[in-house]
N, C-alpha and C positions, 0 to 999 in steps of 0.2 A: 909554627907548630900548633896544631889543633888540639885542644884539650878534650873535646868531645867529638867523636865521629858520629854524625847522624847517618843512619842507613839511607841509601838512595831510595827515593820513591820510584815505584814502577811507572814506566811511561804509559800514557793512556790517550786514546782517541775518544772524544766525547761525541755521542750521537744524540741529537735532540729531535724528537718527532712526536706527533700526536696520534689520533685515532683515524680510522678510515683511510682516505687516500694518502695522507701523510705517512702512515705506517706502511702502506703498500709500497710507496715510493722508496722508503728507506730499506725495506726488504729487498727490493729489486737492486738498489744501489749496492747493498752489501753482497748480494748474489753475484753482481758483475765484478766487484772488486775484491771479494773476500780472499781469494788466493794471493793477492798482491800485497796484503798487509804483513808487516813484520810480525812474526809469532811472539815476539817479546812485548808487543804493545797490547795492553788490555783495551777492550772496547767497553766503554761505560755509557749507559743510556740514561737520559733524563726524558721522561715521556709523560703524556697526559693520562689521566685515569681511563681505563678501558683498553689502552694499547698494550699489546703483549710484548714480552722480550723477544728479540730476534735471535735466532740461532747464532752462536758465536760471541754473544755479549756476556761479559764476565759479571758485571754488576748493573743493577737498575735502580733508579730513583723515580718515584712517581711525584708529579708536580701538578697542582690544580691548574686548570685552563686559565689563561690570562683574562678572558672575557667570555660572557655568554652571548648568544646571538640576539637575545632580546635587549632592547634599550630600557634599562631601568636603573634605579639607584643601586640595586644588588650587583649589577655588572661593574659599576665603578668601584664598589667595595671589594668585589672579587679581584679586580685588577691590582688593587693595593695589597691585598693578602698574597697574591701570586708573586708580586715583586719582592715582598719581604721573605716569603718562603724560598724564592730563587736565590737570594743572598745566602741563606743558611744551607741550602742544598749544595750550591756551588762551593761554599766554604768547606763543607764536608768532603767533597770530591777533591778539591785542591789540597787539602791536608793529607789525603790518602794517596793521591796520584800526581805525577808530573804530566799535566795535560798539555799535549803538544799541539792539538788542533781540535776544532769542533766542526761537525757537519750537521746541518739542519735541513729538513725538508718542508719547512713552512709553518708550523704552528706558532701562535703568538708567544708561547712560553720561551721561545728562542730569543726574543728581543732583549729582556733584561739580562739574560745570561751572556749574550753576545756583547752587550755593552760592557759588562764587568770583565769579560775575557779580553776585550780590546784594550781596556785600561791596563791590563796585566801584560799586554804585548803578545797575545796569542793569535794564531791564525784562525779565521772563521770562514767556512765554505757554506754558502747558502744555495739551495736548489729551489727555485721558485716552482710552485705547484703546477702540475700539468693541466689543471682545470681552468687556467686563465688564458684567454685568447685576446680580449679587447680592453682589458683594464688591469691595473696593478692590484695585488692583494694588499691588505693592511700590513701584514708582516713584510711583504716585499718592499713596501715604501720605506720602511725603517732599515731592513737588512741590506738594501742596495747601498746604503751609506756606511753600515757597520761592517759588512763582510769584506774580507780581504779578496775573496774570489766569489763572484755572483754568477750563477748559471740560471738560464731560463730555458724551458722545454718547448715552447711554441715560438716559431720564428716571428709571428706577428707582434710579439712583445719587444722586438728590437727597438722600436721607436720610443718605448717607455724606459728601456734600460740600455742606452747607447754604449755604456762601458761594460755591460754584462757580456757573457759568453753564451751563445746558443749551443746547447748540448744535444738537442733532439730529445725525443721521448725516452724515458727510462724503460 
C-alpha cells in the first residue's frame, strides 16, 4: 500500500538542436513525423541561443553552445559552463517530465545531455548533419557511440559510421 501517490509525470520527447542547419533539419524532421507522434507526448526542446521554438513544441530551454569555433581559453571555459548548465537543465526537464526518448540533429550541446540520458537508460536518436560528406563532425564522433540509433544523411559517410543507418536527406 502506498502512503503517498505521486502524480504521474507527463510523457515527453526531448528535441535537441542548435541554430542554422541544425534547426532547419529539426524543423524538417518534425514536419515529416509530426502527425505520427502520440498527442499525449509533450515535445520539449533544448536548443542553442538564437534557435527558435519549432511549432508543436510545448516547452523550450535555451542552453549555451558547447564550444566556440575559435580556439581559445574561452572555448574551454565555455565547454565547462555548458556541461554544468546541461546537468541543471536536464534535471529540471526530468523532474517535470517522463522523458521517453531524445532526438538530436547535431549541435555539441547534445553530447553531455545524451551521456546523462544514456546513464538513465533512455533512448537517444542522432541525425548526423547533412553538411558532412567526407569527414565526421565533432558531435558525430561522440554521438555514434552514445546514440541508440544513429542516422547519417549522406551515403559517403557509411565508411565512417558502419553501424549507422543511411536515411537520405531530410
